[in-house]
C-alpha positions as CSV (number, residue, x, y, z in Angstrom):
1,M,-0.2,-1.8,-6.1
2,D,0.2,2.0,-6.1
3,V,0.9,3.7,-2.8
4,P,0.2,7.4,-2.6
5,Y,2.9,9.7,-1.1
6,P,3.1,13.4,-0.8
7,P,6.3,14.5,-2.4
8,E,7.9,15.6,0.9
9,A,7.1,12.2,2.4
10,W,8.7,10.4,-0.6
11,R,11.8,12.6,-0.3
12,D,12.0,11.7,3.4
13,R,11.8,8.0,2.6
14,I,14.4,8.2,-0.1
15,R,16.8,10.2,2.1
16,A,16.5,7.5,4.8
17,R,17.6,4.7,2.5
18,A,21.0,3.3,3.1
19,G,22.2,4.2,-0.3
20,V,21.6,7.9,0.4
21,G,21.5,9.1,4.0
22,A,23.9,6.5,5.4
23,S,26.3,6.5,2.4
24,L,26.6,10.1,1.4
25,S,28.1,13.1,3.1
26,P,25.6,15.8,4.4
27,D,26.6,18.0,1.4
28,E,26.0,15.1,-1.1
29,V,22.6,14.3,0.6
30,E,21.6,18.0,0.2
31,R,22.6,18.0,-3.5
32,F,20.8,14.7,-4.1
33,D,17.7,16.0,-2.4
34,D,17.8,19.2,-4.4
35,A,17.9,17.2,-7.6
36,L,15.1,14.9,-6.4
37,V,12.9,18.0,-5.7
38,R,13.4,19.1,-9.3
39,V,12.6,15.7,-10.7
40,L,9.5,15.3,-8.7
41,R,8.3,18.9,-9.6
42,D,9.0,18.4,-13.3
43,R,8.0,14.8,-13.9
44,F,5.4,14.2,-11.2
45,P,3.6,17.5,-10.5
46,G,0.9,17.5,-8.0
47,E,0.2,17.0,-4.3
48,V,0.4,13.2,-4.4
49,I,2.8,10.7,-6.2
50,Q,1.5,7.2,-6.9
51,V,4.5,5.0,-6.3
52,P,4.2,1.4,-7.5
53,H,5.0,-1.2,-4.9
54,R,5.3,-5.0,-5.2
55,T,3.6,-7.0,-2.5
56,W,3.6,-10.7,-1.8
57,A,2.2,-13.1,0.8
58,V,2.7,-16.6,2.0
59,V,-0.3,-18.6,3.2
60,A,0.4,-21.6,5.2
61,T,-2.0,-24.4,6.2
62,R,-1.4,-27.3,8.5
63,S,-1.6,-30.7,7.0
64,D,-4.0,-33.1,8.6
65,D,-1.7,-36.1,7.9
């Protein structure tokens, strides 16, 4: 399913990931974010980005054995 994100919210989500915010120095995070701004502007222009997400569910029922 596609989940809509404003570009700023998507950037916040990506910066919060362990592979970015928790692993990179503040300068590296800033450079990463600057590059992400350019990618979003160039490849995904507009006020909303539709980000595909996978979802799954488990449905359990009690057996009447």
